[in-house]
ZAMARGU-4260 file (C-alpha; in steps of 0.2 Angstrom, whole numbers, plus 5000, padded with zeros to 4 digits):
<rodrens>
0) 5000/5000/5000 | 5006/5017/4995 | 5008/5033/5005 | 4995/5040/4994 | 4984/5025/4994
5) 4985/5025/5013 | 4980/5044/5015 | 4965/5040/5008 | 4960/5027/5022 | 4969/5039/5037
10) 4962/5052/5035 | 4943/5045/5034 | 4948/5036/5049 | 4953/5050/5059 | 4940/5061/5056
15) 4929/5047/5060 | 4933/5044/5078 | 4937/5061/5081 | 4920/5068/5078 | 4911/5053/5085
20) 4921/5053/5103 | 4921/5075/5102 | 4901/5073/5099 | 4899/5062/5114 | 4908/5076/5126
25) 4898/5089/5119 | 4883/5082/5120 | 4887/5076/5138 | 4893/5095/5143 | 4874/5100/5135
30) 4864/5087/5148 | 4876/5092/5164 | 4893/5084/5164 | 4909/5095/5158 | 4923/5082/5164
35) 4925/5079/5146 | 4926/5098/5142 | 4938/5101/5158 | 4949/5086/5149 | 4951/5097/5133
40) 4940/5080/5123 | 4930/5092/5118 | 4939/5096/5101 | 4944/5092/5084 | 4961/5090/5087
45) 4964/5070/5082 | 4979/5071/5093 | 4966/5073/5109 | 4956/5056/5104 | 4967/5043/5094
50) 4974/5026/5103 | 4991/5021/5095 | 4985/5004/5095 | 4966/5006/5090 | 4966/5019/5079
55) 4982/5017/5069 | 4990/5000/5072 | 4973/4988/5072 | 4965/4998/5057 | 4982/4998/5046
60) 4985/4979/5049 | 4967/4974/5042 | 4970/4985/5029 | 4987/4976/5025 | 4980/4959/5027
65) 4966/4965/5017 | 4955/4958/5031 | 4932/4957/5025 | 4931/4968/5042 | 4937/4985/5047
70) 4938/4985/5065 | 4947/5000/5079 | 4944/5010/5092 | 4950/5027/5098 | 4950/5033/5117
75) 4934/5035/5125 | 4930/5052/5130 | 4927/5051/5150 | 4906/5052/5154 | 4902/5055/5173
80) 4885/5048/5171 | 4881/5053/5190 | 4884/5072/5184 | 4870/5071/5170 | 4854/5080/5176
85) 4843/5063/5172 | 4856/5048/5169 | 4848/5035/5163 | 4840/5046/5150 | 4855/5057/5146
90) 4865/5041/5143 | 4854/5038/5129 | 4858/5054/5121 | 4876/5055/5125 | 4878/5038/5117
95) 4868/5042/5102 | 4878/5059/5098 | 4894/5048/5091 | 4884/5036/5080 | 4871/5050/5074
100) 4888/5062/5068 | 4896/5047/5059 | 4879/5045/5049 | 4879/5065/5046 | 4898/5065/5040
105) 4894/5049/5030 | 4879/5059/5022 | 4891/5076/5019 | 4903/5063/5011 | 4890/5058/4999
110) 4884/5075/4993 | 4899/5081/4990 | 4900/5068/4978 | 4891/5082/4968 | 4905/5093/4969
115) 4921/5085/4961 | 4919/5091/4943 | 4920/5109/4952 | 4938/5106/4961 | 4956/5106/4951
120) 4959/5088/4943 | 4973/5084/4954 | 4966/5087/4969 | 4948/5080/4963 | 4956/5063/4960
125) 4963/5063/4980 | 4946/5068/4986 | 4937/5056/4974 | 4944/5044/4982 | 4943/5049/5000
130) 4924/5053/5000 | 4916/5035/4995 | 4931/5029/5010 | 4925/5042/5022 | 4907/5037/5019
135) 4910/5019/5022 | 4921/5020/5037 | 4907/5032/5044 | 4894/5022/5041 | 4903/5006/5048
140) 4907/5017/5064 | 4891/5020/5067 | 4884/5002/5065 | 4898/4994/5074 | 4894/5006/5089
145) 4878/5002/5090 | 4879/4984/5092 | 4869/4982/5111 | 4882/4976/5122 | 4892/4990/5133
150) 4904/4998/5133 | 4898/5001/5113 | 4886/5014/5112 | 4870/5002/5108 | 4876/4995/5125
155) 4871/5010/5134 | 4856/5014/5123 | 4850/4997/5128 | 4855/4999/5145 | 4844/5017/5147
160) 4830/5008/5138 | 4828/4993/5145 | 4820/4987/5159 | 4829/4984/5175 | 4830/4964/5176
165) 4838/4964/5160 | 4848/4982/5160 | 4857/4978/5177 | 4864/4962/5171 | 4868/4970/5154
170) 4878/4986/5161 | 4888/4972/5172 | 4894/4966/5156 | 4903/4983/5152 | 4921/4979/5160
175) 4919/4961/5150 | 4912/4969/5133 | 4928/4974/5122 | 4933/4955/5125 | 4918/4947/5123
180) 4917/4958/5107 | 4933/4953/5100 | 4931/4935/5103 | 4913/4935/5093 | 4921/4946/5079
185) 4937/4936/5077 | 4939/4920/5089 | 4922/4911/5086 | 4923/4914/5067 | 4942/4905/5067
190) 4932/4891/5077 | 4919/4888/5067 | 4931/4889/5051 | 4940/4873/5060 | 4922/4864/5061
195) 4916/4869/5043 | 4903/4880/5051 | 4901/4898/5045 | 4900/4908/5064 | 4903/4925/5057
200) 4886/4930/5062 | 4891/4948/5068 | 4900/4952/5052 | 4886/4946/5042 | 4874/4958/5052
205) 4885/4974/5053 | 4889/4972/5033 | 4871/4970/5027 | 4866/4986/5041 | 4879/4994/5033
210) 4874/4990/5017 | 4856/4995/5020 | 4862/5012/5025 | 4872/5018/5012 | 4860/5012/5000
215) 4847/5024/5009 | 4861/5038/5010 | 4866/5037/4992 | 4848/5037/4986 | 4843/5052/4998
220) 4859/5062/4991 | 4854/5061/4973 | 4863/5044/4969 | 4853/5031/4963
</rodrens>
């Protein structure tokens, strides 16, 4: 992979995770918790959000290995849910802020396709390669984060919406959530392949949901 080609993936990834995390902190401040604001995390400076392993190394390795699934993460924005005015309700809005921002960025990327003809040729070629990646990365990030498993945003939304009988044990999974997720995404499919069974269910769900959302975005932005 050349530096030119890498830039068309790295820059969209940095923008996607930076806006995602900043949105969490911004909405948390709106609802009463200024923890992220005081720590300088409500910013579009990617250096404040990137994680060397999760944001750069892991996605880059998967790209180099031509992985069918792109996985990565940033430093989580600190949120003190107890400081929110209505912790259970406001937690939902804080969690939704990240994926909603990614969908907004995906829509913006799709709309920008219409401006390619007005951009100087050299820049247009590079931007034209960035825009599809920006669209896909942001939708994948939104869909992935909405999986109903804490500490993902979807898990936080589920905890806020479900009755206590389900929400409480689900919330207790948060310390183990990433381990469970990595196992479901990578280890379970490998074991399934050894047994001749396709167990890539979560990857399939993410792929189908991503394709469906991209189709809708392309439709509403005039690319049908």
